[in-house]
N, C-alpha and C positions, 0 to 999 in steps of 0.2 A: 048720718051720711058723711058727715065730715070724717067721721072715723072710717067709714067705708072708703072714702076717697083717699084718705091718708093710707089706708091699708092697700088700696089699689095702687096708689103712688109708690108706697113702699114695695109692693109686689112688682110694679113696673120697674122701680129702681133696682130691686133685687134681680129681676129678669135682665135688666140692662147691665147690671154688674156681672151677672152670670154670663151674659152674652159677651161682655167686654173681657171677662176672665177667660171665657172659652176662646175668644178671638185672640187674646194675648197668648193663651196656651197653644192655640193653633199656630199663631205666628212664631212663637218660641219653638214649637215642634218643627215647624217648617224650616226655620232658620237652622236648627240643629241638623235636620235631615240634609239641608243644602250644604251645611258645613261638613257633615259626614261625607256626602257625595263629592264635594270639592276635595276633601282629603283623600277619598278613594281614587278620584280622578288623578289627583297629584301623585298618589302612590302608583297607580297604573302607568301614568306618564313616566314616572321615575323608573319603574320596572321595565317599561318599554325602552326607555333611553338606556338603561343599564344593559338590557338584552342586546340592544343595537351595538352598544360599546363592546360588550363581550363578543358579539358576532364579528365586529370589526377587528378586535384583538385576535380572535381565533383565525379570521381570514388572514391577517398579517402573519400570525404564527405559521399558518399553513403555507403562505407564500415564502416565508423565510425558510421553512423546511424544504420546500420545493427548490429554492435557490441553492440551499446547502446540499441537497441531494444531487442537483445538477452539477455543482462544483465537485462533489465527491466522485460522480461518474466521470467527469472530465479528468480529474486527477487520476482515477483508476485507469481510464482509457490511455492517458498519456504515459502512465507507468507501464501499462501493458505494451504500448507501442515502443517505449524505450527498451523494455525487456526484449521485445521482438527484434529491435535494431541491434541490441547487444548480441542476441543469439545469431542473427544474420551475419553480423560482423565476425563473430567467433567462427561460424560455419565457413564463411568465405576465407578467413585466415587459415583454418584447418585445410580447406580445399586447396588454397594457394601453397601451403606447406607440402601437401601431398603431391601437387603438381611439381613443385621445386624438387622434392625428394625423387620423384620419378625422373625428372629431367637430369638430376645429378647422377642417378643410377644409370640412366641411358647414356649419359656422357661418359661415366666411368666404364660402362660396358663397351661403348664405342672406342674409348681410348684403349681398353684392354684388347679389343679386337684388332685395333690398329697396331698395338704393340705385338700381339700374337702374329698378325700378318707380317709385320716387319721382321720378327724373329724367324718366321717361316721363310720369308724371302731371303734373309741372310743365310739360313740353313740351306735353302735351295741353291743360293749362289755358291756357298761353300761346296755343296755336293757337285754342282755343275763344274766348279773349278777342279775338284778332285777328278771327276769323270773326264774333263778336258785334258787334265794332266795324264790320266791313265791312257786316254785315247792317243794322246801325243806320244806317250812312251810306247804304247802298242804299235803305233804307226812307225815309230823309229825302229822298234824291234822287228816288225814285219819287213820294213825296208832293209834293215840289216840282214835279216834272214833271207830275204829275196836276193839281196846283193850277194850274200854268201852262196846261195844256191847257184846263182848265175856264175859266180866265180868258180865254184866247184864244177858246174857243168862246163864252163869254159875251159877250166883246167883239164877236166876229163876229156872233153872234146879235143882240146889242143893236144893232149897226150896221145889220143888216137891219131890225130893228124900228124903230129910229130913222128909217131911210130910209123905211119904210112910213108912219110917223107924219108925216114931213115930206111925203110924197106925199099923204097924206090931207088935210093941211092945204091944200094947193094945190089 
């Protein structure tokens, strides 16, 4: 019996050792699993943090691009407005030149008309002077002719009268 007891004790000790070994193995397995899970959790946390940082970086990059694009649009718009102002100034300058050219042409035409009218007035004045002179000469000529006619008529008439008087005397 003693042997049986010893065998039973050995069996109980073996069972206890096996239970302890199993418990140790289980504990070891559990600690490895927990360690692995902690590592995976840390890996996931790192990946999540990395993704968040990458998302932040991407968001900042997108904001920088948006700001850059807005600045480019502003610069393009200001360049376009500047070009429009230059074109508008050039157009107004050309328009002003055309107006000035037209004014100078009108002024020259007006001066030409004034000069032409003055020349015509001088010509008309010269013609009028000629006609006045001719009229004066004709008037003098007609008066002279009229006087000559009167004198001739007078002389003729007086000749008749004087012959009548002579006839009366005789």
